[in-house]
TIROTI-7050 format. One record per residue (C-alpha): residue number from 1; residue in three letters; x, y, z. Coordinates in steps of 0.25 Angstrom, whole numbers, plus 5000, padded with zeros to 4 digits. Layout:
<seq=NUM | type=ala | east=X | north=Y | up=Z>
...
***
This chain:
<seq=1 | type=met | east=5377 | north=5224 | up=5353>
<seq=2 | type=his | east=5383 | north=5235 | up=5363>
<seq=3 | type=met | east=5395 | north=5233 | up=5357>
<seq=4 | type=val | east=5390 | north=5236 | up=5342>
<seq=5 | type=leu | east=5383 | north=5249 | up=5348>
<seq=6 | type=ala | east=5396 | north=5253 | up=5354>
<seq=7 | type=phe | east=5404 | north=5250 | up=5341>
<seq=8 | type=leu | east=5395 | north=5256 | up=5334>
<seq=9 | type=val | east=5394 | north=5269 | up=5342>
<seq=10 | type=arg | east=5409 | north=5269 | up=5342>
<seq=11 | type=leu | east=5408 | north=5268 | up=5327>
<seq=12 | type=val | east=5398 | north=5280 | up=5325>
<seq=13 | type=leu | east=5408 | north=5289 | up=5334>
<seq=14 | type=leu | east=5420 | north=5286 | up=5326>
<seq=15 | type=ala | east=5413 | north=5290 | up=5314>
<seq=16 | type=cys | east=5408 | north=5303 | up=5319>
<seq=17 | type=gly | east=5421 | north=5307 | up=5323>
<seq=18 | type=leu | east=5428 | north=5303 | up=5310>
<seq=19 | type=val | east=5418 | north=5311 | up=5302>
<seq=20 | type=phe | east=5421 | north=5323 | up=5313>
<seq=21 | type=ala | east=5436 | north=5322 | up=5310>
<seq=22 | type=ala | east=5434 | north=5321 | up=5296>
<seq=23 | type=gly | east=5425 | north=5333 | up=5297>
<seq=24 | type=leu | east=5438 | north=5342 | up=5305>
<seq=25 | type=val | east=5446 | north=5336 | up=5293>
<seq=26 | type=val | east=5436 | north=5341 | up=5283>
<seq=27 | type=val | east=5437 | north=5355 | up=5289>
<seq=28 | type=phe | east=5451 | north=5356 | up=5292>
<seq=29 | type=leu | east=5453 | north=5353 | up=5277>
<seq=30 | type=phe | east=5444 | north=5363 | up=5273>
<seq=31 | type=leu | east=5451 | north=5373 | up=5281>
<seq=32 | type=leu | east=5465 | north=5369 | up=5276>
<seq=33 | type=val | east=5459 | north=5371 | up=5261>
<seq=34 | type=val | east=5452 | north=5385 | up=5264>
<seq=35 | type=ala | east=5465 | north=5389 | up=5271>
<seq=36 | type=gly | east=5474 | north=5384 | up=5259>
<seq=37 | type=leu | east=5465 | north=5391 | up=5249>
<seq=38 | type=his | east=5467 | north=5403 | up=5258>
<seq=39 | type=ala | east=5482 | north=5402 | up=5257>
<seq=40 | type=gly | east=5482 | north=5400 | up=5243>
<seq=41 | type=trp | east=5473 | north=5410 | up=5239>
<seq=42 | type=ala | east=5482 | north=5422 | up=5247>
<seq=43 | type=arg | east=5495 | north=5415 | up=5239>
<seq=44 | type=leu | east=5488 | north=5416 | up=5227>
<seq=45 | type=arg | east=5485 | north=5431 | up=5229>
<seq=46 | type=gly | east=5499 | north=5432 | up=5234>
<seq=47 | type=arg | east=5494 | north=5436 | up=5248>
<seq=48 | type=pro | east=5499 | north=5430 | up=5261>
<seq=49 | type=ala | east=5490 | north=5418 | up=5267>
<seq=50 | type=thr | east=5484 | north=5423 | up=5280>
<seq=51 | type=pro | east=5481 | north=5411 | up=5289>
<seq=52 | type=phe | east=5466 | north=5411 | up=5295>
<seq=53 | type=val | east=5467 | north=5417 | up=5309>
<seq=54 | type=phe | east=5457 | north=5419 | up=5320>
<seq=55 | type=arg | east=5465 | north=5428 | up=5330>
<seq=56 | type=val | east=5458 | north=5427 | up=5345>
<seq=57 | type=asp | east=5463 | north=5436 | up=5355>
<seq=58 | type=pro | east=5460 | north=5430 | up=5368>
<seq=59 | type=arg | east=5460 | north=5443 | up=5375>
<seq=60 | type=ala | east=5449 | north=5449 | up=5367>
<seq=61 | type=gly | east=5438 | north=5441 | up=5376>
<seq=62 | type=phe | east=5443 | north=5447 | up=5387>
<seq=63 | type=gln | east=5445 | north=5459 | up=5383>
<seq=64 | type=arg | east=5430 | north=5460 | up=5378>
<seq=65 | type=phe | east=5426 | north=5458 | up=5392>
<seq=66 | type=tyr | east=5436 | north=5467 | up=5400>
<seq=67 | type=arg | east=5434 | north=5478 | up=5391>
<seq=68 | type=pro | east=5425 | north=5489 | up=5396>
<seq=69 | type=gly | east=5412 | north=5491 | up=5386>
<seq=70 | type=gln | east=5403 | north=5502 | up=5382>
<seq=71 | type=pro | east=5392 | north=5504 | up=5392>
<seq=72 | type=gly | east=5380 | north=5498 | up=5388>
<seq=73 | type=ser | east=5387 | north=5490 | up=5376>
<seq=74 | type=ser | east=5384 | north=5475 | up=5381>
<seq=75 | type=pro | east=5372 | north=5467 | up=5376>
<seq=76 | type=val | east=5369 | north=5467 | up=5393>
<seq=77 | type=ala | east=5368 | north=5481 | up=5393>
<seq=78 | type=ala | east=5361 | north=5481 | up=5380>
<seq=79 | type=gly | east=5350 | north=5470 | up=5385>
<seq=80 | type=leu | east=5349 | north=5480 | up=5398>
<seq=81 | type=arg | east=5345 | north=5492 | up=5390>
<seq=82 | type=thr | east=5334 | north=5485 | up=5382>
<seq=83 | type=leu | east=5330 | north=5480 | up=5396>
<seq=84 | type=gly | east=5329 | north=5493 | up=5401>
<seq=85 | type=ala | east=5320 | north=5498 | up=5390>
<seq=86 | type=arg | east=5311 | north=5486 | up=5391>
<seq=87 | type=arg | east=5309 | north=5489 | up=5406>
<seq=88 | type=ala | east=5302 | north=5501 | up=5404>
<seq=89 | type=asp | east=5290 | north=5493 | up=5396>
<seq=90 | type=val | east=5287 | north=5483 | up=5410>
<seq=91 | type=thr | east=5277 | north=5485 | up=5418>
<seq=92 | type=asp | east=5277 | north=5480 | up=5432>
<seq=93 | type=val | east=5266 | north=5467 | up=5434>
<seq=94 | type=glu | east=5258 | north=5466 | up=5448>
<seq=95 | type=pro | east=5261 | north=5452 | up=5453>
<seq=96 | type=arg | east=5249 | north=5442 | up=5454>
<seq=97 | type=lys | east=5247 | north=5429 | up=5462>
<seq=98 | type=pro | east=5250 | north=5416 | up=5454>
<seq=99 | type=gly | east=5234 | north=5413 | up=5455>
<seq=100 | type=asp | east=5229 | north=5426 | up=5449>
<seq=101 | type=ala | east=5223 | north=5426 | up=5434>
<seq=102 | type=ala | east=5228 | north=5434 | up=5424>
<seq=103 | type=gly | east=5220 | north=5445 | up=5418>
***
């Protein structure tokens, strides 16, 4: 019984892997067709086919944190401003012993 169950688990895992691989192939083929249509449409209009490019500058993330910001431009500063505005509404409370009744 143990061997049959182990075989079924392996069979299910193999099927899941095959379905995942087939899904990746379908997505790849879809993107390939979209790129082909894009290139064909550009060629039909007589324009150069520009590839889909996502440019990433790795320095941009560091420059964002090392660049001096405007005073009060961060979300933390905005939160502190609203906290300061709400602080005027706060009144002092007199402490009571844990056994005292409220009222």
